[in-house]
TIDREN-926379 format. One record per residue (C-alpha): residue in one letter; x negated, y, z negated. Coordinates in nm, 4 decimals, padded with zeros to 6 digits. Example, Ala and Ser with C-alpha at 12.3 -4.5 7.8 and 13.67 -1.06 7.14 Angstrom:
<recs>
a  -01.2300  -00.4500  -00.7800
s  -01.3670  -00.1060  -00.7140
</recs>
This chain:
<recs>
x  00.0020  -00.0009  -00.0005
x  -00.1417  00.3416  00.0949
x  -00.1860  00.6313  -00.1415
x  00.1083  00.8091  00.0178
x  00.3297  00.5116  -00.0517
x  00.2139  00.4952  -00.4104
x  00.2585  00.8660  -00.4716
x  00.6096  00.8540  -00.3307
x  00.7197  00.6143  -00.6043
x  00.8613  00.8379  -00.8744
x  01.0218  00.7616  -01.2043
x  01.3990  00.6984  -01.1991
x  01.4653  01.0338  -01.3696
x  01.2830  01.2260  -01.0909
x  01.4074  01.3177  -00.7449
x  01.3688  01.0440  -00.4845
x  01.3438  01.1640  -00.1204
x  01.3295  00.9442  00.1826
x  01.1036  00.9903  00.4852
x  01.3342  01.2582  00.6300
x  01.3357  01.4600  00.3062
x  01.6916  01.3659  00.2088
x  01.7462  01.3712  -00.1659
x  02.0538  01.1661  -00.2680
x  02.0412  01.3027  -00.6227
x  02.0587  01.6612  -00.4967
x  02.3685  01.5795  -00.2925
x  02.5184  01.4045  -00.5903
x  02.4650  01.7148  -00.8097
x  02.6149  01.9345  -00.5433
x  02.9252  01.7131  -00.5075
x  02.9566  01.6983  -00.8871
x  02.9577  02.0773  -00.9027
x  03.2366  02.0905  -00.6448
x  03.4398  01.8410  -00.8426
x  03.4141  02.0433  -01.1592
x  03.5262  02.3582  -00.9719
x  03.8307  02.1684  -00.8391
x  03.9065  02.0516  -01.1920
x  03.8841  02.4123  -01.3233
x  04.1305  02.5467  -01.0661
x  04.3715  02.2624  -01.1257
x  04.3663  02.3259  -01.5017
x  04.4212  02.6994  -01.4443
x  04.7135  02.6245  -01.2124
x  04.8724  02.3991  -01.4765
x  04.8510  02.6751  -01.7403
x  05.0074  02.9317  -01.5049
x  05.2857  02.6947  -01.4163
x  05.3761  02.6456  -01.7823
x  05.3717  03.0215  -01.8339
x  05.6011  03.0816  -01.5393
x  05.8463  02.8156  -01.6518
x  05.8514  02.9549  -02.0055
x  05.9243  03.3085  -01.8930
x  06.1843  03.2300  -01.6231
x  06.3958  02.9878  -01.8196
x  06.4916  03.2465  -02.0866
x  06.7983  03.4751  -02.0152
x  06.7808  03.8575  -02.0001
x  06.7606  04.0055  -02.3486
x  06.6822  04.3401  -02.5188
x  06.5231  04.4333  -02.8462
x  06.7255  04.6524  -03.0812
x  06.6672  04.8065  -03.4277
x  06.7957  04.6315  -03.7351
x  07.0314  04.9216  -03.8211
x  07.1733  04.9148  -03.4678
x  07.2281  04.5420  -03.5146
x  07.4249  04.5979  -03.8379
x  07.6406  04.8665  -03.6676
x  07.7106  04.6228  -03.3818
x  07.8151  04.3528  -03.6300
x  08.0501  04.5899  -03.8142
x  08.1988  04.7158  -03.4857
x  08.2714  04.3601  -03.3739
x  08.0332  04.3618  -03.0761
x  07.8436  04.0493  -03.1855
x  07.9913  03.6996  -03.1404
x  07.7017  03.4783  -03.2366
x  07.3571  03.5016  -03.3987
x  07.0697  03.2590  -03.4425
x  06.8376  03.2947  -03.7394
x  06.4716  03.1889  -03.7022
x  06.2888  03.2984  -04.0136
x  06.2691  03.6807  -04.0052
x  06.3704  03.6886  -03.6359
x  06.7341  03.7255  -03.5329
x  06.8643  03.6442  -03.1897
x  07.2253  03.6983  -03.0773
x  07.4576  03.7586  -02.7894
x  07.6920  04.0550  -02.7172
x  08.0500  04.0151  -02.6199
x  08.1746  04.1964  -02.3106
x  08.2886  04.5036  -02.4977
x  07.9619  04.5380  -02.6920
x  07.7539  04.5167  -02.3756
x  07.9550  04.8013  -02.2297
x  07.9838  05.0294  -02.5315
x  07.6205  04.9919  -02.6467
x  07.4771  05.0586  -02.3005
x  07.2229  04.7743  -02.2975
x  07.2239  04.7339  -01.9233
x  07.2119  04.3732  -01.7882
x  07.0978  04.2286  -02.1196
x  07.3108  03.9409  -02.2434
x  07.1238  03.8781  -02.5592
x  06.9282  04.0814  -02.8143
x  06.6474  04.0373  -03.0613
x  06.5700  04.2092  -03.3939
x  06.3725  04.1536  -03.7097
x  06.5311  04.1212  -04.0528
x  06.3615  04.2805  -04.3541
x  06.2596  04.0513  -04.6410
x  06.5174  04.2004  -04.8869
x  06.8028  04.1511  -04.6414
x  06.9071  03.7914  -04.6858
x  07.2250  03.7270  -04.8835
x  07.3751  04.0711  -04.7884
x  07.3278  03.9906  -04.4216
x  07.4964  03.6569  -04.4493
x  07.7909  03.8068  -04.6312
x  07.8280  04.0779  -04.3651
x  07.8129  03.8256  -04.0849
x  08.0771  03.6047  -04.2463
x  08.3057  03.9053  -04.3091
x  08.3007  03.9957  -03.9419
x  08.3620  03.6350  -03.8157
x  08.0172  03.6036  -03.6514
x  07.9018  03.2498  -03.5731
x  07.5776  03.1791  -03.7572
x  07.3174  02.9353  -03.6214
x  06.9875  02.8453  -03.7869
x  06.6863  02.7231  -03.5938
x  06.3251  02.6501  -03.6913
x  06.0625  02.9007  -03.5916
x  05.9435  02.8277  -03.2320
x  05.5709  02.8624  -03.1716
x  05.4615  03.1158  -02.9084
x  05.4503  03.0036  -02.5474
x  05.0759  02.9636  -02.5350
x  05.0896  02.7204  -02.8275
x  05.3565  02.5180  -02.6550
x  05.1536  02.5188  -02.3389
x  04.8419  02.4134  -02.5263
x  05.0167  02.1287  -02.7044
x  05.1836  02.0086  -02.3873
x  04.8999  02.0512  -02.1392
x  04.5827  02.0008  -02.3444
x  04.6091  01.6185  -02.3611
x  04.6488  01.5955  -01.9872
x  04.3646  01.8408  -01.9304
x  04.1382  01.6375  -02.1582
x  04.2359  01.3087  -01.9869
x  04.1633  01.4586  -01.6456
x  03.8326  01.5963  -01.7690
x  03.7355  01.2597  -01.9126
x  03.8263  01.0865  -01.5871
x  03.6187  01.3349  -01.3874
x  03.3245  01.2863  -01.6262
x  03.3515  00.9082  -01.6205
x  03.3751  00.9066  -01.2426
x  03.0656  01.1241  -01.2178
x  02.8713  00.9041  -01.4523
x  02.9649  00.5890  -01.2578
x  02.8560  00.7512  -00.9306
x  02.5278  00.8641  -01.0850
x  02.4530  00.5165  -01.2213
x  02.5505  00.3562  -00.8974
x  02.3116  00.5815  -00.7036
x  02.0279  00.5231  -00.9521
x  02.0800  00.1473  -00.9585
x  02.2147  00.1402  -01.3180
x  02.5201  -00.0151  -01.4749
x  02.8856  00.0581  -01.4237
x  03.1228  -00.0996  -01.1759
x  02.9191  00.0328  -00.8832
x  02.5831  -00.0858  -01.0199
x  02.6845  -00.4030  -01.1955
x  02.5433  -00.6268  -00.9342
x  02.2173  -00.4375  -00.8914
x  01.8931  -00.5874  -01.0150
x  01.7659  -00.4729  -01.3538
x  01.4067  -00.5671  -01.2639
x  01.1467  -00.3101  -01.3739
x  00.9152  -00.2019  -01.0938
x  00.5569  -00.1610  -01.2079
x  00.2785  -00.0042  -01.0075
x  -00.0910  -00.0561  -01.0708
x  -00.1373  00.2923  -01.2163
x  00.1423  00.2262  -01.4659
x  -00.0166  -00.0882  -01.6121
x  -00.3165  -00.0736  -01.8465
x  -00.3663  -00.4515  -01.8747
x  -00.6392  -00.6104  -01.6661
x  -00.7764  -00.9628  -01.6329
x  -01.0633  -00.8862  -01.8724
x  -00.8080  -00.8150  -02.1397
x  -00.6823  -01.1741  -02.1165
x  -00.9397  -01.3786  -02.3070
x  -00.9681  -01.7516  -02.3394
x  -00.7475  -01.8651  -02.0541
x  -01.0152  -01.9041  -01.7846
x  -00.8381  -02.1783  -01.5826
x  -00.5054  -01.9912  -01.5803
x  -00.6821  -01.6678  -01.4860
x  -00.8484  -01.8385  -01.1962
x  -00.5164  -01.9748  -01.0671
x  -00.3469  -01.6355  -01.0943
x  -00.6483  -01.4512  -00.9513
x  -00.6145  -01.6611  -00.6386
x  -00.2591  -01.5336  -00.6029
x  -00.3772  -01.1728  -00.6518
x  -00.6476  -01.2185  -00.3823
x  -00.3899  -01.3561  -00.1425
x  -00.1628  -01.0549  -00.2027
x  -00.4454  -00.8149  -00.1481
x  -00.5685  -00.9728  00.1764
x  -00.3215  -01.2311  00.3028
x  -00.4738  -01.2321  00.6549
x  -00.7964  -01.3894  00.5235
x  -00.6030  -01.6913  00.3947
x  -00.3700  -01.7146  00.6917
x  -00.6689  -01.7344  00.9289
x  -00.7654  -02.0526  00.7453
x  -00.4131  -02.1925  00.7715
x  -00.3381  -02.1536  00.4003
x  00.0151  -02.0713  00.2910
x  00.0943  -01.8523  -00.0012
x  00.2500  -02.0430  -00.2931
x  00.6186  -01.9634  -00.3287
x  00.6275  -01.9795  -00.7081
x  00.3877  -02.0097  -00.9998
x  00.5225  -02.1473  -01.3242
x  00.3314  -02.0621  -01.6416
x  00.4014  -02.3089  -01.9234
x  00.2826  -02.3200  -02.2829
x  00.3750  -02.2658  -02.6486
x  00.4906  -01.9202  -02.7608
x  00.2102  -01.6672  -02.8008
x  -00.0386  -01.8262  -02.5653
x  -00.0488  -01.5305  -02.3286
x  00.2033  -01.6037  -02.0489
x  00.3570  -01.2609  -02.0416
x  00.0176  -01.0939  -02.0980
x  -00.1198  -01.2818  -01.7954
x  00.1711  -01.1646  -01.5832
x  00.1109  -00.8057  -01.6959
x  -00.2535  -00.8451  -01.5980
x  -00.1406  -00.9451  -01.2487
x  00.0554  -00.6149  -01.2387
x  -00.2655  -00.4333  -01.3280
x  -00.4911  -00.6195  -01.0819
x  -00.2672  -00.6589  -00.7745
x  -00.2335  -00.3466  -00.5665
x  00.1270  -00.4379  -00.4854
x  00.4715  -00.3677  -00.6373
x  00.5438  -00.5832  -00.9409
x  00.9056  -00.6569  -01.0392
x  00.9471  -00.7776  -01.3995
x  01.2718  -00.9115  -01.5482
x  01.3833  -01.1484  -01.8205
x  01.6044  -01.4434  -01.7373
x  01.8735  -01.3268  -01.9786
x  01.9159  -01.0010  -01.7846
x  02.0730  -01.1897  -01.4975
x  02.3642  -01.3168  -01.7002
x  02.6795  -01.1159  -01.7583
x  03.0358  -01.2027  -01.8627
x  03.1568  -01.1571  -01.5014
x  03.1128  -01.4511  -01.2690
x  02.8880  -01.3786  -00.9745
x  02.7026  -01.0849  -01.1271
x  02.3869  -01.2867  -01.1915
x  02.3739  -01.4187  -00.8371
x  02.4251  -01.0649  -00.7065
x  02.1378  -00.9343  -00.9161
x  01.9136  -01.2130  -00.7869
x  01.9968  -01.1226  -00.4286
x  01.9280  -00.7530  -00.4927
x  01.5955  -00.8240  -00.6645
x  01.4669  -01.0443  -00.3879
x  01.5863  -00.7927  -00.1271
x  01.3868  -00.5177  -00.2966
x  01.0789  -00.7427  -00.3145
x  01.1087  -00.8281  00.0582
x  01.1329  -00.4646  00.1434
x  00.8192  -00.3893  -00.0598
x  00.6247  -00.7011  00.0499
x  00.3546  -00.7958  -00.0388
x  00.5043  -00.7998  -00.3841
x  00.5195  -01.0059  -00.7072
x  00.8324  -01.0996  -00.9009
x  00.7930  -01.2038  -01.2649
x  01.0788  -01.3827  -01.4436
x  01.0223  -01.4246  -01.8151
x  01.2041  -01.6972  -02.0131
x  01.2997  -01.8892  -01.7028
x  01.4618  -02.1631  -01.9144
x  01.7465  -01.9295  -02.0045
x  01.8834  -01.9633  -01.6502
x  01.6916  -02.2615  -01.5156
x  01.8174  -02.5391  -01.7407
x  01.9101  -02.8716  -01.5809
x  02.2512  -02.8558  -01.4141
x  02.5373  -03.0977  -01.4785
x  02.4382  -03.1702  -01.8372
x  02.5589  -03.0742  -02.1796
x  02.9051  -03.0480  -02.3256
x  03.0403  -02.7711  -02.1054
x  03.1507  -02.7413  -01.7469
x  02.9298  -02.7700  -01.4455
x  02.9869  -02.4554  -01.2379
x  02.9400  -02.1630  -01.4716
x  02.7770  -01.8225  -01.4283
x  02.4332  -01.9517  -01.5223
x  02.4356  -02.2282  -01.2682
x  02.5448  -01.9868  -00.9931
x  02.2486  -01.7675  -01.0839
x  02.0164  -02.0702  -01.0682
x  02.1593  -02.1770  -00.7294
x  02.0954  -01.8240  -00.5949
x  01.7347  -01.8304  -00.7087
x  01.6801  -02.1668  -00.5409
x  01.8413  -02.0328  -00.2213
x  01.6317  -01.7118  -00.2184
x  01.3055  -01.8989  -00.2681
x  01.3945  -02.1244  00.0246
x  01.4621  -01.8154  00.2347
x  01.0999  -01.6934  00.2313
x  00.9382  -01.6957  00.5698
x  00.5682  -01.7611  00.6202
x  00.5087  -01.3907  00.6965
x  00.6687  -01.2684  00.3728
x  00.4022  -01.2258  00.1075
x  00.6266  -01.2446  -00.1998
x  00.5171  -01.4542  -00.4978
x  00.7470  -01.5422  -00.7879
x  00.5816  -01.5779  -01.1310
x  00.7799  -01.7388  -01.4104
x  00.7095  -01.8125  -01.7749
x  00.8684  -02.0666  -02.0092
x  00.7843  -02.2546  -02.3273
x  01.0399  -02.5244  -02.2499
x  00.9418  -02.6842  -01.9148
x  01.1178  -03.0080  -02.0150
x  01.4619  -02.8504  -01.9880
x  01.4082  -02.7011  -01.6392
x  01.6098  -02.8219  -01.3445
x  01.4082  -03.0497  -01.1150
x  01.5078  -02.8475  -00.8099
x  01.3035  -02.5571  -00.9448
x  00.9885  -02.7715  -00.9651
x  00.9865  -02.9284  -00.6208
x  00.7311  -02.8209  -00.3551
x  00.8263  -02.4947  -00.1905
x  00.9523  -02.3398  -00.5107
x  00.7601  -02.3514  -00.8404
x  00.5166  -02.6061  -00.7021
x  00.2146  -02.4523  -00.8778
x  00.2146  -02.5029  -01.2541
x  -00.0259  -02.3379  -01.4938
x  -00.0441  -02.4742  -01.8510
x  -00.1601  -02.2399  -02.1253
x  -00.2581  -02.4208  -02.4412
x  -00.3549  -02.2888  -02.7804
x  -00.7090  -02.1563  -02.7516
x  -01.0121  -02.3584  -02.8514
x  -01.2900  -02.2215  -03.0700
x  -01.4816  -02.0345  -02.7965
x  -01.1526  -01.8914  -02.6622
x  -01.0509  -01.7843  -03.0092
x  -01.3806  -01.6071  -03.0517
x  -01.3273  -01.4227  -02.7212
x  -00.9766  -01.3253  -02.8201
x  -01.0919  -01.1982  -03.1569
x  -01.3604  -00.9867  -02.9852
x  -01.0951  -00.8295  -02.7630
x  -00.8616  -00.7449  -03.0497
x  -01.1354  -00.6113  -03.2807
x  -01.3409  -00.4146  -03.0296
x  -01.1800  -00.0847  -03.1337
x  -01.1691  -00.1663  -03.5093
x  -01.4529  -00.0809  -03.7525
x  -01.5847  -00.4083  -03.8925
x  -01.7976  -00.4486  -04.2034
x  -02.1324  -00.6208  -04.1869
x  -02.0082  -00.9314  -04.3643
x  -01.7518  -01.0076  -04.0931
x  -01.8468  -01.3214  -03.8986
x  -01.6150  -01.3579  -03.6029
x  -01.7589  -01.7066  -03.5198
x  -01.6722  -01.8286  -03.8668
x  -01.3314  -01.6661  -03.8359
x  -01.2760  -01.8460  -03.5082
x  -01.3642  -02.1749  -03.6841
x  -01.1133  -02.1303  -03.9694
x  -00.8230  -02.0242  -03.7397
x  -00.7720  -02.3594  -03.5768
x  -00.4228  -02.3775  -03.4229
x  -00.3769  -02.0030  -03.3977
x  -00.2348  -01.8753  -03.0647
x  -00.3520  -01.5586  -02.8965
x  -00.0565  -01.3597  -03.0347
x  -00.1318  -01.4940  -03.3865
x  -00.4961  -01.3895  -03.3563
x  -00.3898  -01.0394  -03.2525
x  -00.1526  -01.0313  -03.5469
x  -00.4380  -01.1517  -03.7735
x  -00.6603  -00.8638  -03.6650
x  -00.3780  -00.6163  -03.7211
x  -00.2917  -00.7568  -04.0631
x  -00.6559  -00.7292  -04.1695
x  -00.6668  -00.3661  -04.0603
x  -00.3460  -00.2996  -04.2568
x  -00.4986  -00.4601  -04.5678
x  -00.8139  -00.2521  -04.5281
x  -00.6040  00.0647  -04.5099
x  -00.3996  -00.0451  -04.8102
x  -00.7237  -00.0959  -05.0094
x  -00.8593  00.2450  -04.8973
x  -01.1598  00.0912  -04.7197
x  -01.3595  00.2623  -04.4464
x  -01.4085  -00.0647  -04.2542
x  -01.2495  -00.4075  -04.2405
x  -01.4451  -00.6607  -04.4467
x  -01.4389  -01.0395  -04.4583
x  -01.1994  -01.0565  -04.7506
x  -00.9399  -00.8636  -04.5534
x  -00.9577  -01.1195  -04.2754
x  -00.9370  -01.4203  -04.5085
x  -00.6533  -01.2656  -04.7067
x  -00.4695  -01.1859  -04.3844
x  -00.5223  -01.5445  -04.2650
x  -00.3893  -01.6837  -04.5915
x  -00.0887  -01.4564  -04.5663
x  -00.0073  -01.5768  -04.2201
x  -00.0659  -01.9453  -04.2965
x  00.0526  -01.9776  -04.6521
x  00.2888  -01.6848  -04.6946
x  00.2849  -01.3681  -04.9027
x  00.1898  -01.3894  -05.2711
x  00.4951  -01.3582  -05.4849
x  00.5649  -01.3064  -05.8530
x  00.4850  -01.6161  -06.0540
x  00.8047  -01.6479  -06.2492
x  00.7147  -02.0025  -06.3677
x  00.6505  -02.1237  -06.7177
x  00.3195  -02.2488  -06.8521
x  00.4536  -02.6037  -06.8460
x  00.5400  -02.5777  -06.4778
x  00.2040  -02.4215  -06.4029
x  00.0389  -02.7176  -06.5801
x  00.2303  -02.9638  -06.3574
x  00.1505  -02.7650  -06.0433
x  -00.2199  -02.7595  -06.1335
x  -00.2331  -03.1404  -06.1565
x  -00.0215  -03.1702  -05.8380
x  -00.2628  -02.9562  -05.6305
x  -00.5630  -03.1161  -05.7978
x  -00.4378  -03.4583  -05.6802
x  -00.4273  -03.3331  -05.3184
x  -00.7711  -03.1738  -05.3505
x  -00.9405  -03.4710  -05.5194
x  -00.8221  -03.7198  -05.2515
x  -00.9249  -03.4767  -04.9733
x  -01.2710  -03.4693  -05.1384
x  -01.3033  -03.8424  -05.1905
x  -01.1583  -03.9879  -04.8680
x  -01.4181  -04.0115  -04.5910
x  -01.1887  -03.9340  -04.2960
x  -00.9848  -03.6505  -04.4490
x  -01.0150  -03.2913  -04.3311
x  -01.2572  -03.0859  -04.5426
x  -01.1231  -02.8675  -04.8216
x  -01.1310  -02.4907  -04.8007
x  -00.9438  -02.3734  -05.1145
x  -00.6788  -02.4730  -05.3639
x  -00.4533  -02.2310  -05.5564
x  -00.1630  -02.2408  -05.7998
x  -00.0521  -01.8915  -05.7092
x  00.2973  -01.9194  -05.5532
x  00.2971  -01.8284  -05.1833
x  00.6027  -01.8287  -04.9658
x  00.8216  -02.1218  -05.0742
x  00.5350  -02.3178  -05.2315
x  00.4339  -02.3055  -05.5950
x  00.0789  -02.4046  -05.5032
x  -00.1302  -02.4691  -05.1915
x  -00.4199  -02.6946  -05.0995
x  -00.5837  -02.5729  -04.7772
x  -00.7781  -02.8007  -04.5495
x  -00.9622  -02.6895  -04.2327
x  -01.0993  -02.9472  -03.9818
x  -01.4546  -02.8975  -03.8738
x  -01.3563  -02.9128  -03.5115
x  -01.0462  -02.9350  -03.2916
x  -00.8964  -03.2838  -03.2771
x  -00.7067  -03.4060  -02.9745
x  -00.7222  -03.7790  -03.0521
x  -00.6345  -03.9187  -03.3969
x  -00.7613  -04.2612  -03.4960
x  -00.5835  -04.4865  -03.7445
x  -00.8245  -04.4315  -04.0310
x  -00.7946  -04.0517  -04.0065
x  -00.4103  -04.0714  -04.0062
x  -00.4044  -04.3024  -04.3066
x  -00.6320  -04.0752  -04.5074
x  -00.4094  -03.7816  -04.4115
x  -00.1048  -03.9638  -04.5506
x  -00.3012  -04.0514  -04.8650
x  -00.3816  -03.6812  -04.9233
x  -00.0103  -03.6037  -04.8813
x  00.0637  -03.8543  -05.1645
x  -00.2070  -03.7097  -05.3899
x  00.0153  -03.4562  -05.5674
x  00.2977  -03.6977  -05.6407
x  00.0549  -03.9626  -05.7625
x  -00.1304  -03.7233  -05.9899
x  00.1980  -03.6299  -06.1565
x  00.2890  -03.9965  -06.1962
x  -00.0480  -04.0850  -06.3496
x  -00.0690  -03.7923  -06.5909
x  00.2915  -03.7340  -06.6922
x  00.4451  -04.0737  -06.6274
x  00.7111  -03.9323  -06.3891
x  00.7342  -03.7377  -06.0673
x  00.9037  -03.4065  -05.9757
x  01.0789  -03.2778  -05.6673
x  00.7703  -03.0827  -05.5619
x  00.6624  -03.3633  -05.3293
x  00.9683  -03.3459  -05.1020
x  00.7867  -03.1880  -04.8105
x  00.4876  -03.4242  -04.8577
x  00.7153  -03.7279  -04.8344
x  00.8918  -03.5999  -04.5237
x  00.5664  -03.5386  -04.3385
x  00.4182  -03.8717  -04.4468
x  00.7261  -04.0648  -04.3356
x  00.7344  -03.8871  -03.9939
x  00.3665  -03.9514  -03.9403
x  00.4005  -04.3226  -04.0337
x  00.6965  -04.3652  -03.7974
x  00.4929  -04.2225  -03.5121
x  00.2005  -04.4508  -03.5920
x  00.4193  -04.7595  -03.5832
x  00.6938  -04.6850  -03.3305
x  00.5023  -04.4553  -03.0906
x  00.1355  -04.5387  -03.1044
x  00.1390  -04.9132  -03.1705
x  -00.0707  -04.8947  -03.4916
x  00.0926  -05.1988  -03.6533
x  00.0215  -05.5701  -03.6228
x  00.3789  -05.6898  -03.6610
x  00.5323  -05.4442  -03.4126
x  00.2398  -05.4887  -03.1748
x  00.1428  -05.2778  -02.8717
x  00.4855  -05.1506  -02.7948
x  00.6541  -04.8101  -02.8164
x  01.0047  -04.7667  -02.9559
x  01.0377  -04.3878  -02.9791
x  01.3392  -04.2124  -03.1058
x  01.5074  -03.9860  -02.8518
x  01.3648  -03.6361  -02.8552
x  01.6258  -03.4886  -02.6190
x  01.8292  -03.1961  -02.7356
x  02.2026  -03.2459  -02.7632
x  02.2822  -02.9516  -02.5346
x  02.1070  -03.1286  -02.2452
x  02.3495  -03.4136  -02.2618
x  02.0906  -03.6779  -02.1758
x  02.0942  -03.8549  -02.5070
x  02.4713  -03.8994  -02.4984
x  02.4521  -04.0911  -02.1718
x  02.1624  -04.3191  -02.2657
x  02.1667  -04.6267  -02.4815
x  01.9087  -04.7095  -02.7528
x  01.5937  -04.8561  -02.6064
x  01.5580  -05.1144  -02.8883
x  01.7910  -05.3356  -03.0908
x  01.9103  -05.2980  -03.4460
x  01.6774  -05.5785  -03.5503
x  01.3779  -05.3923  -03.4095
x  01.4885  -05.0718  -03.5812
x  01.5144  -05.2556  -03.9128
x  01.1696  -05.4109  -03.8558
x  01.0216  -05.0610  -03.7885
x  01.1781  -04.9331  -04.1146
x  01.0316  -05.2243  -04.3066
x  00.6859  -05.1663  -04.1635
x  00.7027  -04.7956  -04.2429
x  00.7824  -04.8718  -04.6047
x  00.5065  -05.1340  -04.6184
x  00.2447  -04.9020  -04.4691
x  00.3368  -04.6139  -04.6997
x  00.3384  -04.8489  -05.0001
x  -00.0123  -04.9804  -04.9214
x  -00.1540  -04.6286  -04.8736
x  00.0095  -04.5069  -05.1923
x  -00.1340  -04.8032  -05.3890
x  -00.4874  -04.7430  -05.2647
x  -00.4605  -04.3716  -05.3361
x  -00.3348  -04.4406  -05.6863
x  -00.6280  -04.6708  -05.7612
x  -00.8697  -04.4035  -05.6374
x  -00.7207  -04.1368  -05.8574
x  -00.7177  -04.3628  -06.1648
x  -01.0835  -04.4414  -06.1159
x  -01.1669  -04.0699  -06.1034
x  -00.9274  -03.9560  -06.3761
x  -01.2023  -03.7472  -06.5449
x  -01.2557  -03.5503  -06.2224
x  -00.8832  -03.4987  -06.1872
x  -00.8560  -03.3552  -06.5400
x  -01.1602  -03.1319  -06.4939
x  -01.0355  -02.9925  -06.1647
x  -00.6804  -02.9352  -06.3006
x  -00.8114  -02.7604  -06.6099
x  -01.0361  -02.5280  -06.4173
x  -00.7614  -02.4563  -06.1592
x  -00.5095  -02.3773  -06.4318
x  -00.7616  -02.1328  -06.5840
x  -00.8834  -01.9563  -06.2634
x  -00.5705  -02.0036  -06.0406
x  -00.7769  -02.0171  -05.7184
x  -01.0789  -02.2300  -05.6370
x  -01.2907  -02.2077  -05.3263
x  -01.4611  -02.5127  -05.1735
x  -01.7956  -02.4401  -05.3414
x  -01.6269  -02.4209  -05.6813
x  -01.4451  -02.7488  -05.6161
x  -01.7654  -02.9280  -05.5236
x  -01.9480  -02.7937  -05.8319
x  -01.6660  -02.9035  -06.0641
x  -01.6335  -03.2503  -05.9138
x  -02.0083  -03.3106  -05.8979
x  -02.0413  -03.2067  -06.2642
x  -01.7510  -03.4151  -06.3921
</recs>
């Protein structure tokens, strides 16, 4: 795109002129001014009409003095009067109109003094004058205001609403005229500050996307080699791994228009709106080709069709069908690439994943140690760090953190440093921020000394088994300070990332989970409900070892997994169980047997080292938090 094309793209609030200099917004403002002038003259005409009707409907009358009115009553010239507060209206008889010389007036008006009330009534009755009483009528302008103002306001509101709808329709916004228009945000290179160097740790994904960017910049070079541009690129991975950030980096690197939209923005309550927005978005991208379309949260509109509890032809499925149709409609000359992001690729419709649509898939995993180090360097490059901060060590103790969590860690550490009135961010800020993210915020103790005594032995049981078992993850710290929902925490950090887990490691892990419950049983002779989460995790892990991974002699090398499908997909409802009731009962028996054996071995180990358990619990109860060096010194000296 040339510099002239880029400079012609203005913000939506600014004037947009075409090549001939025509400004649709200027015409709209001119037409809106004419409409308001028409509305003003119509309102003025309505007011004048009411005034004319009010003045012409009343008969001819004259205004006379009160004394003249009394003389006319006494002389018998008045037949009827109407009293409205202090005002008196009446009509002359034929003789009165002639003798009093009032011209063509048929009626008269006068004002009664405040003191003339009962005397006037007596005089009227004595002369056989018919007396009428009426409430006080408001002046004509009040009657006109009450009668016409609601209509004027309704007309004004209609004119205003009509103008707003036209304005939104011309600017591509909402309203009945813009309901089917795309809500995709158009991003130019100068509007995006994210570049590929800002995306750390995802080298393979960056290489895949960089190839797309190169194609968009110079498609002729690839076409000369017979290469075809990929229709769609699907970025998959857990939340926080950088899918959206990578797409924003494409917007910064590619010198082409970039249309960004979330999948939920296609869906409305009206049937057909989503499909219309899809058509409009792809139409805009084709007009601006080469261009990139980014659809975030694709699973919100791309779930498998014909499944679940509901009907089959709803608004979401129509939107999905339109996306499939539009991606099929790309010609080889159209340089339009569709990027999409999802953290649930398993729920996507298979028609989206076939060749010609989202045939290129990029998987973004949680970063490894070197990637975490690179991400931490990116997010701390503008933060003042103290000399004791070791980013390599921080990358080692943040195993399992995603890119978004590492960015949050750096921000939390900066907030802690500001709260502590420090000039730079030290190591304690980072470790405290990591503990806050992993374990939860410290909360008020609120527990008795007896409960603290039990919690100290519970956490000491976990820590002692983690120290004694050869295949368990190394200890980092243990604390009895309540954090989050836990009354105490035993933290373990593996020395390196694990992708394969052998049977000995898994059994030692289950034994560490049983450590707290066993310590309570050995010391106090009974257990508490504090081991509920430990039992749940141990049971789930044992079931996977036996029914999924074949780590059992009796079950053998066979897999009998439980269905992991979600109910809303409807797949589980149409599939039978893959194993019999007898096999399910056998699996349950083997789970209980495995957990019982591990528990017995862990109990024997704790009973042999009861002195170390007591020493560790006593020191933990006194100091509340013990680091790994303190734990080793206590256990080696016991």
